[in-house]
C-alpha positions as CSV (number, residue, x, y, z in Angstrom):
1,M,111.8,57.8,98.0
2,W,114.9,55.5,98.3
3,R,117.1,58.7,99.7
4,Q,114.3,59.6,102.3
5,F,113.4,56.2,103.6
6,G,116.6,54.6,102.9
7,A,117.9,57.8,105.3
8,A,115.5,57.0,108.1
9,A,116.7,53.5,107.8
10,I,120.2,54.2,108.7
11,V,119.4,56.5,111.2
12,F,117.2,54.3,113.4
13,S,119.5,51.1,112.9
14,M,122.8,53.0,114.0
15,A,120.9,54.8,116.5
16,L,120.0,51.7,117.9
17,M,123.5,50.2,117.6
18,A,124.8,53.5,119.1
19,I,122.8,52.8,122.2
20,L,123.8,48.7,122.2
21,A,127.7,49.3,121.9
22,G,127.1,52.4,124.8
23,G,125.6,50.3,126.8
24,L,128.3,47.6,126.6
25,W,131.1,49.9,127.1
26,W,129.5,50.9,130.3
27,L,129.3,47.9,131.7
28,Q,132.9,46.6,130.3
29,R,134.9,49.7,129.7
30,D,136.1,47.7,126.5
31,A,137.8,50.6,123.8
32,V,136.2,48.4,121.1
33,Y,132.7,49.3,121.9
34,G,133.5,52.6,122.8
35,Y,135.0,53.0,118.9
36,F,131.6,51.5,117.9
37,A,129.8,53.6,119.7
38,W,131.0,56.9,118.5
39,A,131.3,55.8,115.3
40,A,127.5,55.3,115.4
41,V,126.6,58.1,116.5
42,C,128.4,60.2,114.0
43,G,126.6,57.8,111.5
44,V,123.3,58.8,113.0
45,L,124.3,63.0,112.5
46,R,125.6,62.1,109.3
47,S,122.1,60.9,107.9
48,A,120.1,62.6,109.8
49,D,120.6,65.6,107.7
50,R,118.7,64.4,105.1
51,L,115.4,64.1,107.4
52,W,115.3,67.6,108.5
53,E,114.0,70.3,107.0
54,Q,115.6,73.1,108.9
55,P,119.0,72.4,110.3
56,P,119.8,73.2,113.7
57,L,122.3,75.1,112.6
58,P,122.5,77.9,110.0
59,W,124.8,77.0,106.8
60,P,127.6,76.7,105.8
61,L,128.4,75.9,109.6
62,W,125.9,72.9,109.4
63,G,127.8,71.8,106.4
64,G,130.7,71.6,108.0
65,V,129.4,69.5,111.0
66,V,127.8,67.2,109.0
67,A,131.2,67.0,106.7
68,A,133.3,66.2,110.2
69,A,130.6,63.7,111.2
70,L,130.8,61.9,108.1
71,A,135.0,61.8,108.3
72,A,135.0,60.8,112.0
73,H,132.2,58.0,111.1
74,A,134.6,56.7,108.6
75,V,138.0,56.8,110.9
76,L,136.4,55.6,114.0
77,L,135.4,52.4,112.1
78,A,138.2,51.5,110.6
79,Q,139.7,52.2,114.2
80,F,137.2,49.6,115.5
81,S,138.0,47.2,112.6
82,L,141.5,47.1,114.0
83,A,140.8,47.2,117.6
84,L,138.3,44.3,116.8
85,I,141.1,41.7,116.3
86,G,143.4,43.3,119.1
87,V,145.4,45.7,116.9
88,D,144.8,48.9,119.3
89,G,148.3,50.1,120.9
90,P,149.0,53.4,121.8
91,R,151.2,54.0,118.8
92,W,148.0,53.1,116.5
93,R,145.2,54.9,118.9
94,L,147.8,58.4,118.5
95,A,147.8,58.0,114.8
96,F,144.3,57.6,114.2
97,R,143.6,60.5,116.8
98,T,145.9,62.6,114.4
99,V,143.9,61.3,111.5
100,L,140.9,62.0,113.1
101,A,142.1,65.7,113.8
102,A,143.2,66.2,110.6
103,E,140.1,65.2,108.8
104,V,137.7,67.2,111.2
105,T,139.4,70.3,111.0
106,M,139.8,69.8,106.9
107,A,136.0,69.2,106.9
108,M,135.2,72.4,109.0
109,V,137.5,74.8,107.4
110,G,136.4,73.2,103.5
111,L,133.0,73.7,104.1
112,V,132.9,76.8,106.6
113,G,135.7,78.7,104.8
114,G,134.5,77.8,101.4
115,W,137.4,75.8,100.0
116,P,135.5,72.8,98.6
117,M,138.8,71.4,97.5
118,L,139.9,71.0,100.8
119,W,136.7,69.0,101.8
120,T,137.5,66.7,98.6
121,A,141.3,66.3,99.9
122,A,139.7,65.1,103.1
123,L,137.6,62.7,101.5
124,A,140.4,61.1,99.6
125,L,142.3,60.8,102.9
126,L,139.8,58.6,104.0
127,A,140.5,56.1,101.0
128,P,144.4,54.9,102.4
129,V,143.0,55.0,106.0
130,G,140.3,52.4,105.3
131,L,142.6,50.7,102.6
132,L,145.1,50.2,105.3
133,A,142.4,49.1,108.0
134,L,140.9,46.6,105.6
135,G,144.4,45.1,104.4
136,W,145.4,44.4,108.1
137,V,142.1,42.7,108.7
138,V,142.3,40.3,105.6
139,H,145.8,39.4,106.7
140,R,144.3,38.5,109.8
141,A,141.6,36.5,108.3
142,V,143.7,34.6,105.9
143,T,146.5,33.8,108.4
144,R,144.1,33.0,111.8
145,R,141.0,32.3,109.9
146,E,139.6,34.3,112.8
147,R,135.2,35.0,112.7
148,E,135.7,38.7,113.5
149,A,138.3,39.2,110.9
150,V,136.5,37.6,108.1
151,A,133.2,39.2,108.7
152,V,135.0,42.8,109.0
153,S,136.7,41.7,105.8
154,V,133.8,40.8,103.6
155,A,131.5,44.0,104.9
156,G,134.8,46.3,104.8
157,A,135.9,45.2,101.3
158,V,132.2,46.4,100.0
159,V,132.1,49.6,102.0
160,C,135.7,50.3,100.7
161,V,134.4,49.5,97.0
162,M,131.0,52.0,97.7
163,G,133.6,54.5,99.4
164,V,135.8,54.8,95.7
165,R,132.4,54.9,93.8
166,D,130.9,57.5,95.5
167,F,133.9,59.9,95.5
168,L,134.4,59.5,91.7
169,V,131.0,59.3,90.6
170,V,129.3,61.6,93.0
171,R,132.4,63.9,94.5
172,V,134.8,64.2,91.3
173,G,132.1,63.5,88.3
174,T,130.8,66.3,86.7
175,D,127.1,65.1,87.0
176,G,127.6,64.4,91.0
177,L,124.2,66.1,91.6
178,E,122.3,64.2,89.8
179,R,123.4,60.8,91.5
180,F,123.1,59.6,95.1
181,S,125.8,58.1,97.2
182,L,125.7,54.5,97.9
183,L,128.1,54.5,101.2
184,P,125.8,55.2,103.4
185,H,123.7,52.3,102.7
186,A,126.4,50.0,102.1
187,T,127.8,51.6,105.9
188,M,124.1,50.7,107.5
189,M,124.8,47.0,106.4
190,F,128.3,47.4,107.7
191,V,127.5,48.5,111.1
192,L,124.3,46.0,111.3
193,L,126.5,43.2,110.9
194,M,129.4,44.6,113.4
195,G,126.5,45.0,115.9
196,W,126.4,40.9,115.3
197,V,129.9,40.5,115.7
198,V,129.7,43.5,118.9
199,A,127.1,41.5,120.6
200,D,128.4,37.9,120.1
201,R,131.8,39.1,121.4
202,Y,130.1,40.0,124.4
203,A,128.2,37.0,124.8
204,R,131.7,34.7,124.5
205,Q,133.4,37.2,126.9
206,T,130.5,36.5,129.4
207,R,130.5,33.1,128.8
208,A,134.5,33.3,129.7
209,Y,133.9,35.4,132.8
210,R,131.6,32.7,134.0
211,Q,133.6,29.9,133.2
212,L,136.5,30.9,135.0
213,M,134.1,32.3,138.1
214,D,133.2,28.7,137.8
215,S,136.8,27.4,138.0
216,L,138.1,29.5,140.9
217,D,134.9,28.6,142.6
218,H,135.7,25.1,142.5
219,Q,139.5,25.6,143.5
220,V,138.2,27.5,146.5
221,R,136.4,24.7,147.1
222,E,138.8,22.3,146.8
223,R,141.6,23.9,148.7
224,G,139.2,24.7,151.7
225,Q,138.7,20.9,152.1
226,Q,142.1,20.2,152.0
227,L,142.4,22.7,154.6
228,E,139.4,21.2,156.6
229,A,141.7,17.6,156.5
230,S,144.4,19.0,157.5
């Protein structure tokens, strides 16, 4: 019951966040919202696997799709976390695209090709990616005390701990089939918290744009009065 209803809650919340972030991206074309939207979509695909009695694709192809969605979900959340604090240059984008391509390839080949160790290696590779992003965000939170960085640091630390726990207990452990993963539930809390951060970011940007427009309008009126006086 925990896994079944937990999966339903994860799918619903992440689908809601994907729609929210996708709409914000459509309005502003901000890459931060795009990363978050795609990460949420991949999270929906990963968790929906527990709700479908009959998967839409035959096994092991469906297993590869779900594994690739999990890997992409983790990589995109790390990229979103860095972009949220302003770390999103061309080199970072190239690095994340390379990691994302490697993770998806390893997941598909490992599951479809019947090489479980390759999928285990792909999961292990997610650890340094997540820890690197978390370390960078924590440094920003400590040095600049930015609200967004603090929120990502707290939520990201929980996700990283649960991810390492699941890798050691569920994937590597000998009795992993008798245990269930805690990472999806921790990720759901991360996504919900980041949904609030995204909405707050959009609200602050909207207020800043409104203040800018008011300032420009005031300057135009002043200039018009000066020209009229001349």
